[in-house]
N, C-alpha and C positions, 0 to 999 in steps of 0.2 A: 332144837334151837339152831343146829348147824344147817338143817335143811332150809329153814326160813331165811338164812343169810343169802341164799342164792336166788331168792325171788326177785322178780323184775321191779326195779325202781329207777327213778331218774337219778343219774349218777351224781350230778352236782346240784344237790338240793338239801334243804334243812332236814327234811324227812330222812334222807339217807344218813346225814350226820348224826341225827338223833338215834336212829336205829343202831348204827355202829357203836355209838357211845354206850347205849343201853346193853348191848350184847357184850361189850368189853367189861362192863361193870359186873356182869354175872360170872365172869371167869374167876375161879378160885385157885386154880393151879395151872401152870402152863407146862405141858408135857408133849410127848410125841403125838398124842391123839389130836390135840387142838392147836398145835403150834401153827399150822398152816392158816387157820382162821385168824389167829392173833396177828400173824405177820401181815396178812392181807388187810386186816382192819387198821393196823398202824399205818400202812402205806396209803390207804384210802383217806384216812383222817388227815394226813399230811397234805394231800392234794386239796381236800375240802377247806382246810384252814388257809392255804395259800390262795385259793380261789376266792374265798370270802373276804380276805384282807384287801383284795383288789376290786371286788364287785359289790359286796353286801356286808355291812357291819354286823348284821344279825348273826352271822356265822361265828364271829369272834366273841360276841356277847354270849352266845350259847356255850362256847368253849370256856369262858370265864364262869358262867353260871353253874356248869356241871363240874368245874374244877378238873378238867381233863388232864392237866399237868400232873395232878395228884394221882390220877389213874395210871399215867405212864410210869411214875415212880413205883406204884404198887405192882404193876405188871412186871417190872424189872425184878422186884424182890421175890415174887413167887415163880419166876421163870427158872426152869431147870435145863434149858438148852441155850447154847451160845448163839444160835441163829436168831433167836428173838432179841437178844441183846444187840446183835448187829443191826437188826431192823429198827430197833428203838433209837439207836444212835443216829442212824441214817435219817429216820423220820424227824428227829430233833434238828439235825443239821439242815435239812430241806426247809423246815418251817422257819427257823431263825434266819437263814439266808434270804428267804423270799418275802419276809415281812417288811412292808414299806411304811405302814402306819406307826407313827411314834408311840401312840398310846398302846398299841398292841405289843410293841417291843418292851415298853416300860412294864406292862403287866407280866410278860414272860420272865422278866428279871426281878420282879418285885416280891417274890417269895423265895423260900429256900429250896424249892424243887430243883432249880438249875444247879445250885451248889451241891445238892445231894447227888445229882447225876455225875457231877464232876469228881466228887470224892468217893464215889461208889467203888468197891473193890472188884474191879473186872479182872478176868484172867488174861493178862497181857502176854501169856505164852502163845496165845493165838495171834499171829501177826496181822491177820485181817481185822481182828477186833481192835487191835492197837491203831491200825490205820484209820478205822472209822471213828475211834475215840479222839484222835488228834484232829481229824476233820471237824468233829463236833466242837472241840475247844476253839479251833480257828474260826469257825462260823460265829461263835459268841464274840470273839475279839473283834470281828469285823463290824459289830454293832455298838462298840464302846464309844462313849463320849462322856463329857463331864457329868451328865445326868445319869446315864445308865451304869457307869462304872461304880458309883456309890451304892448301887443295889447289890453288887456282888462282893462287897468287902464288909468286914466287921470292924467296928471302931470302938475305942475306949479313950475317953478324954480327948476326943477329936483327933486321935491318932489311929491309923490303920493297924490292926493287930492280926488280921487274917485276910488272905486274898487267895482262895483255893484255885481259881483259874490260873493265876500266874505260877503259883507254887507247884501245882501238879504238872503244868506244861514244861517247866524247866527241868523236871526229872528226866525228860527224854531229849534234852538238848544235845546230847552226845551219842544218840542212838546210832547204830551201825548203818541204818538205812538213811541215805541222804535226803530222801523226800520228807521223812519225819523231821530231820534236823531243820530243813528249810521251812516247814510248816511252823515249827516251834519258834523260829526266829521271826517269822512274819507275825506271829501272835505277840511276841514280846515287843516288837516295834509298834504294833497297834496300841499296846498298853502305854509305852513311853510317850507316844505322840498325843495321847489324850491331854496331857498337861495338867493333871490333877496333882496339886502340891502334896497332899497327904499320901497318895499312892507313890509319888516319886520318892518321898522320904522313906516309904516302906521298902521299895526295891533297892534303895541305896544304903540300907542299913543291914547290919549283921542279923542273921546268918545269910541273908539273900545276896550279899555281895560275893559270896562264894561262887555264885554262878559266873561272875565275870572273871574271877581268878581261874576257875576251871576252863573257861572259854579261852583265855590267853594260853594256858598250859596245853590245851587241845591244839591250839594254833601252833604252838612251838613244836609239838610232835609232828604236825603236818610239815613244818619246815624241815625237820630232821629227816623225815621220810623223803622229801623232795631232794635233799642233798644226797641221800643214798642212791636215788635214781640217777642223779647227775654223775656221781662217781661210777656207777655201773655202766653208764653210757661210754665211759672212756675205755672200757674193756674191748678187746678185739672181738668183732663179730656180734657185739651186743647192740640191738636196736631198741632204744627205750624212748625215742622221741615222742611217741603217742602217750606213753605213761607220764613223761615229764610234763607235757602240755596239759594233760588231765589234772595232774597235781597242781600245776600253776593256776589253773582255773579255780580249783577249790580254795587255794590260798588267797587269790584275789577276791573271791566271793566272801571269804571271812573278813578281809580288810574292808570291803564295802559295807559289810554288816556293822563293823566297828564304826565306820563313818556315819552310817544311818542312825546308830544308837546315839552318837555324840550330837548329831544334828537335831535330835529330839529336844535338846536344850535343858538337860538335867545336869547342872554344874558338877555335882558330886560324882556322878557316873563318868563324866568326861575326864575329870581329874584322876579318877580311879583307873580308867582304862589307860590313860597316859602313863601313870606310875607302873602299872602291871606290864605294859609293853616294854618299858625301859628295864624294869627290875627282873622280869622273867625271861625276856628274849634278847633285847639289844645289848645290855651291859654284860651278862654272863656268856652269851653264845655268839653274837654277831660281831661285836667290835673286836674282841680278842683275835678272832680268826682273820682279821685284816692284816695282822702282823705276825701271827704265829700259828702253828699247827700243834695243838696240845696232844701229847702222847697220853691218851686216856681211853676211857670206854668209848668206842666209836659210836655207840647208840645215842650219845648226847651231843656230838660235835656237829658243827656246820662249816663247810668249806668256804674258801674265799669267794669264789664265783657266786655261790648261792647266797652268801651274806651280802654281797654287793647288790644282787638282784632284790633281796628282801628289803634292804634299806631304801632302794629306789621306789619300790612299791609302797612301802609304809609312808614315805614322804609324799608320794604322788596321790595316794588315796585317802589316807587318814590326815585330814587337814586341821591339825591342832597347832597353834602357835608355839606353845610351850614345848611340845614334842619336837617340832622341827628345829627350834633354836637350841634345844638341849643336845640333839644329835649333832648339829653343826658345832656346838661348843666343845663337845667331847672329841671332835676331830682335831681340835687345836691342842688337845691334852697330851701329856706325856704317855708313852706306852706303859710306863710303870703303873699307871692308874688301873689298867685292865688286865694285868698279868694274872691269870688264875693260879690258885694255890695247888698246882700240880706240875708234873714234869712237862716241859715245853721244848720245842725246837723251832728253828727257822722254817718258815712256810714258803720255801722256794724263793725267798727274798734275795735279790742280788743288788748289792750296793753299786753306786756309780763307779764306772771303770776308772775314774780319776782318783778314787779312794783306795786303790789296790794295796797301797802300802799299809793303810789302816786295816784292811781286811786281813793281811798277814798277821798283824799284831793281835787282832781280836779273834783269830781262828780258833785258838785254844781257850781263850778266856771269854768267848761270846756268851756262854751260859754259866752264870754264877748264882749260887744259892745264897739267900739272905737268912742268916741264922736266927734273927729276931722274929721275922714273920713267917719263916719256913715256906716262902714262896720263891719261885724261880723267875728271875728277871732276865730279859733279853737285852743285851747290849749291842746295838747296831749303830755304826757310824752315820753321822748326818750326811745328807746329800749336799754336795757342793754345787755352786752355780758354775758349771763348766762352760756353759754357752755364753754367759754374760758376766762381765765384771762390773760391779756397781760400787765404785770407790766411796761414794757418799754413805754407803751402808756398812763399810768395813769396820768402823769403830764400834758400832753397836753389835755387829755379828759375833765378835769374839766374846763379848760380855754376856750376851743373852742366850746363846745356844746351850741347850741342855745336853747332858750325857745321853739321855734317851730321846729318840726322835718322836715327833708327834704323829698321830694317826693320819693327819692330812698328808704328811710326807710319805706315808705308805702308799697312798693313792698315786702320788706323783712318781714314786719309785716303780710302781707297777706299769705306769705309762712309759717310762724310759727303759725298763729292763724286763718287764713281765711278758708272759705269753699272750696270745691273741685274746683268750678268755679274760685274763686279768686286765689287759688294756681296755677291752670293751666294757668291762664292769666298772673300771675307774672312770672312764669317760662318761658313762651313763650316770654314775653317781654325781660327778661334778655338774653335768647338765641338769640333773634333777634338782640339785641344790640351787643352781642358778635360776631355775624356773619356779622355785617354791615361793609363792607370794607371802607365806607366813614368816619368812626369814627377815630379820632386821638387816638393813643395808650395811650397818657396821659389821655384822657377822659375815656377810658376803665379802666385804672389804678385807676382813682379817683372813679369810680363806684364800684371798687373791683372785676371786672370781666375780667381783662387782662388774656387771655388764657395762659395755661401752657407753650406752645412753645414760646410765645412772652416774658414771664417772663424770660425764659432761655436766650433768645437773649439779653434782657436788662442786665441781670446779667453778661453775657460774656463780653459785652461792658464795663461795669463798672470795672470788674476785669482786663480787658486788660489795662484800663487806670490807674489802681492802682495795679501795680505789687506786691506791698507789701502784697496784700490780699492772694497771693498764697504762702507766706513764713511764716513759724512758725510751731507750733505744729499741728499735725493731717495731714491728707492727703489733697492734693489739691482739690480733689473732694468734700470733706466735706466742705472745705472753700468756694468752688464755689457755692454750692447749699444750704448752711446753710442760714436760713432766717435772722440770725444775721447780715449778710453782705448786706442785702437789703438796698438800699439807702433811707434815711428818708428825702426826700426833699418835698417841697410844690408843689402846683399845677403848671403845666407848663405854659409857655407863651401862648400856643394855647388856653387853657381854659380861661385865663384872657381876651384874645381877644373876646371870645364868651360872657363872662359876660359883657364886655364893650358894645358889640353889643346889648345885651338884654336891657341894660340901655338906650343907645342912640337912637336905632332904634325902639324899641318896648315899651319903657317907663317902663320897669320892673326892679325894684331895687332888686336884688337877695341878700338875706342874706345867705351867704354860707361860714360859718366858718369851716365847716367840712373838707374842702379840704386842710387846712393848716397843718393837721396832716399827719403822714406817711401813704402811700397807704397800708401798711401792715395791719393796723387796718381795713381798708375798706374790704380787701380781707377776713380777719377773720370774719367779720360780715356776709359776704355772706356765708362762710363755716359754721358758726354757724347756720344760718337760714336753710341751706340745711340739716345739720345733725339733727336739731330739726324736720324738716319735716319727715325724715326717722323714727323718734321716734313716729310719730303720727299714731293712729290706725283708724282715721275717714276719711282718704284720699284714693282714689282709687289707685290700683296698677299701672294702666296706667299712672296716674299723677306722682306717685313716680318714675317710670322709666324715665320720662322726667327730674326729679330732678337728677337721677343717671347720665344721659348724661351730664348735666351741671356740676355736681361735677367732672366728669372725665376730663372735660376741664380745671377745675380750681385747681385741686389737687396739693398741693405744692410738690416740689421734696424732701424736707427733711421730713422724717418720724417723727422726733421729733416735728415738727410743727403740726402734725395731731394726736399725741398720745392721747390726752384727748378726741378727737372726736372718736377715735377708741374704747375707753372704753365705750362710750355711745352707739355706734353701736353694741358693743359686748352684752350689756344688752338687746338691742332691738332684736338682733339675738337670744338670749337665749329664750326670750318670744315667738318669732315666731317658734322656734324649738319645744316648747311645743304644739303649735297649729298643727304643722306637725305631731307630734306623736299622737295627738288626731285623726287626719284624717286617720291614719293607722287602727283605730278602727271604722271609720265612714262609710258613705254610699258608698264611691267609693275607697276602699283601693286597688282594683285591677287596678285602673286607675292612682294611685299616681305616680308610677315610670315613666310611659310614659309621664305624664304631666311634671314631673320634668325635664326630658331630653329635651322635646320639648320647654318648657319655658326657659330653660338654654340657648339653642341656640338662641332663639328670643331675650332674654335679652342681650346676648353678642353682637349680631348684633346692637341692639339699642344703647348700651353704646359706642361701638367702631365706630359708624357711624360718618360721617363727619358733619352731620346736624341732628337736631331732626326729628324723623319720624312723629310726630303728626302735622297735619295741624291746624294752630291757630283757624280756624273757628269752629273746633269741640268743643271749649270751650263755644260756644254760644248755642249748641243744648241741648235740655232738657235731663236730665239723666233718665235712666229707674228706675223702682222701686227698692229700696234698698233691700239688702239681709235681713237686720234686720227686715224689714216690713214683708217679706215673712215668716221668721222664727217665728215671733211673732204670725202669723196666722196658724201655723202648718207647719213644714218644709217639703217640697217636695224633691224628689231626685234631681230635677233640681236646686232648691235653694241650696241644699247641694253641688251639682257639681260646681255651680258658686262660692260658698264660697271656695271650694277646689282650684279652679283656682286662686282666689284672694290671698289666703294664700301662694300658691306656688310661684306666681309672686313676692310677697314681700320677701319670704324666699330666692329665687334665687337672687334677687337684693341685699339683704344684704350680702349674701355669696360672690357675685362677687365684691361688694364694698370693703369688707375686703381684697380680693385677690389683686386687683389693687392698693389699698391704701398702700399696703406693697411693691409696685414696682414689683409685679410678673405678668406674662402673664396669661390671662384667658385661661384655657383649653377649647377645643371644646366640650367636654362632661363632665358632672358632675361626681365627684368621687363616684361611686356606685359599690358595690360588685356584682360579677357575680352570675348567677343562680347555683343551686346545683341539683344533681340527685334526683329523687323521691325516698323516703324511701320505702323499701320493705314492711314495716308494715303499710303503709298508706292505707286508704280506697280506694283511686284511684288505687293503685297497686293491691289490693285484688279484685277490681271490674274488672280488666283487661283493664283499660283506659290508653291510652298512653299520652305523654306530650302535644299533641295537644288538648286534652280535649274531652268530649263526643260529639258524632255526632248523628243526627237524624237517627233512624232505625238501629243503631249499637247495636251489642250484648254486654252484660256485665253480670258479676256475681252479683247475688242478695244477696251475703253474707253480713249480717248486715243491709239489707234493711228492712223497716217497711211497712207492708200493710196499705193502707189507701183508702179513697174514696174522690172524689171531683167532683163538678158539674160546668163545664164551661158554661153551658147553663141551664136555668131554667127547672127543671124536667128531666134532662138528667145526672144522676149521673154515674160516671165511677170508676172502681177499678184499682188502681195502686200500685206499690211498690215504696216507697219514699227513696231517698238516697241523702246525702250531701257529697260532696268531694272537696278536695283542691289539686291543683298541682302548686307548686311554689307560685306566687303572683296572681293566678286566682282561683276562686271557683265557683261551680255550685250547683244548686238544680235540682235533676233528678226525673222524674216520668217515670217508666218503666212498660211495660206489661210483665207478666210472660209467658215464653214459655211452652205450654202444653207438648211438647215432650221432653223438657230438664228441669227438676226440678232445682230450684235455679239459673236459668238463665233467662234473660229477654231481651226485646228490648226497647231501649230509644225512648220514645214518646214525652216527653216535657222536655226542658232544660231552666233554668232561672238562672240569676246571684245570687250567694250566698251573695255578699256584699250588705249591706243595707237592708237585708230582715226583720230585726227587729222581730224575732220570739216572739210570745206571746200566752200563753195558755189562752183560754177563761175562765173567772172567774165563769160563770154560767154553762158552759158545758166543763168539764175538759177533754173531749176526743177531743176537737176541738183545732186546732193549726192555729193561724192567721199569715200570712206572707205578707210582702209588696214586690212586685215584681217590681223592677225598670228596666228601659231599659238597654239593654246589652252594649250600647255605649252612649257616650256623644258628642254632636256636638261641634266643635271647637269654643271656645268663643273668640270673639274679641270685645274690647270696642267700636270701631268705628262702627262695623256692628250692634251691639246691639242698639246703639244710633240711627242709621239711620232706624232701623226696629224694634221698640219696641214692636209692636203688634205681629209680628212673633215670637219673643223670648218668650213671655209669654205662647204660646201654643206649644212650641217645643216638650216637653216630657210630658207624662202622666204616673203615677204610676198605676200598677195593684195590685190586692188583691187576695190572695189564702186563702181559709179556708179548711184545711185538717181535715177529720173526721177519727179517729182511732177506733179500736174495743174496746179498754179499756184505762183507764187513764195511765197505765204503758207504753203502746205503745206510747201514746202521749208524755209522759215525755222522753222516749228514743229518739224519733225523735227530741225533743227540745234540749236534751243534745248533740246529734250528730251535730246539727247546731252550737251550742255554741262552741263545741270543734273545729270544722273546721274553724269557724271564728277566733278563737284564733291562730290556725296554720297559717291562711292567714295573720293575723296582724303581727305575729312574723316574718314571712318570709319577709314581706315588710319592717319592721323595721330593720331587719338584713341587708338587701341590701342597705338601705339608711344611715346606721350608719356612714360611712365616711363623710357624709355631715353634720353630727350633732356635730362634734368635732373640728370645725375650731377654736374655742376659745382657744384651747391649743396652736395653732400657734401664736395667738395674745399675749397670756400671755408670751410666750417665747421671742417674738420679742420686748416686751416692758420692759424686765428686764435689 
């Protein structure tokens, strides 16, 4: 029989199909002797069925006539080798995937053979076998529709009681191999999106809902592991950026899976996932960490930065109205609501400096145990409005403030007193809430982050219903946009509904007296926090830009409401102006104007963008070495360049905040004076150098140049003429060879930047002049790139050193004086050109009179 198998026949023919089937039916046991034939027969039959489905219906008619599916099941039963099982699963996967004819697919699913293969007891200790099995299940799910799915389930009284494909697949939903988990999820989505009501009821009933419970618990473990990586990244010498990004990808994949499941439109499952995310993750682990660090088993805790990132991702990806509004509602709740029944301590929370007297009182009584509930509550004084006094709200403030602050105030406290990670996380959280379309407008108003455009819409509706608001002294526009006309109403019925749901469904009794006061105070608290942020000097410029974007969305229409904030911003701008002026005398004065123009455009795009440019996951990555650390160990030109970029970013942000807070449009370019022609008396003009600067091998006049010697290599000293020149906002140090045939003329051999050269005459050898030679250009600095590639950044630039030897002390002093004089000219020209940017405060003073 085995010899006849190899005789010559046309490969794709019914005769070949008939022969293979006949030979397969004669097999009584599959062992080492005949396994090769069986494997080859199965592979060939798969090819013939696929060919026949696309070219000749006779092939599949023969397949049905001989009940080849039954033969496949029989071969599986009598097989004693794993390799045959592998080939059979592969054969079935190929056949099912390639069938296009609906009648063929219907026949494949219309008997119990498929379900028998699904429920067969394979030895899944063989990883390859498991992989083929999961591919087989996924191939089946790819052919599901409302007609075919009914062939794979068993029903009783019109209810599904058995669905082997789904039940067997979710057994491997949490397998250690990510590809298997992905395949199982794709299969489940195929099932959910069929839209069969009986099947939907089956998957949403016990015990199958356990899959979703385990899914959320599995997701929680991933979140905890991410937090461990984030904590590890804070250790010295630990580089976990790659691991953090991989973990973030897995977490976001999980959330997108939740979103896909919900989009299938099975109401019970949508509600179940919402409840599980809240009960398993958000309520017990995420929200408490926003205000406290529980002293407990570290394996179950999640830190503040990770919690803020997770909340942002959940709201951004899992778009469920109930979930979004409940999360927003609990941010208005008292901290007492979420204090876990375990020992807790303050999580690096620093109250406002204006409350220092209260801090002293509460230092020893901040942690008090409740004998009735045996839970530990955190007493933290409420944040005061130190930046703005709103007398119209004072009456309600004393009556409605709770002993416990709300979680919303935790976010604001991080903005005003937290570190860069906490500030970035809080800003991302507020920005995410602001952009969450599923949130009720009344919820945004209660949080104090109702966008400017929605505030205008609300005011227009109010003013239309009260025509008297447009009658009286002053213009209609002032009446319309004045904050005095904002409606001082309590929280809307939508919020009451969510508070009731928190109480009845989740057992959380929220103490939320804050919402009974006017939303105007909530908005001013957010504005106070943001302005306080811009006054801080220990926060990165990238994070401040995120705050600038948020302020742009919330800025009130009435300048009167923002006048006191403008005064504080003016003071901060003045301090930043001093830093900018210092940079004109610093290491990179020739780069300052270019950086100002470039960062002006970037900041404008950032502030005017429809959404924040910063990905929330960046808040989790370890920060690179701070500038202060590098400066403390001796500032390099690279550290000075980084500082310059940071100062310029902050300066540009404050400048643009002033402009748009006065209701003006941001110009595309910063206000900078144009260049002027090179003076005839300048050294550059006398040397015959044009506006493009000195070039290698170019001739120049050596009038005023000082002869010197320098060794670029050990033992190889060379003689040059030294010259320092300035043209506009650029300056150079030049070493030139004198031309023998043309006295007082030379050829440029070496050119280096004048800025940052730090000339110094050697104390022991008064004829030696030491110069630092920085690189001629600075790489574009971007916070995200630096974070992702910290090692590359630290080695980007290296400073050089020149030691020039002159023939006498007077020549050395002359060269030193030449450098100092040209540096002053360079600094003066840079300062002249940026002068229009330094006088914005005059506009502010005029507008506030």
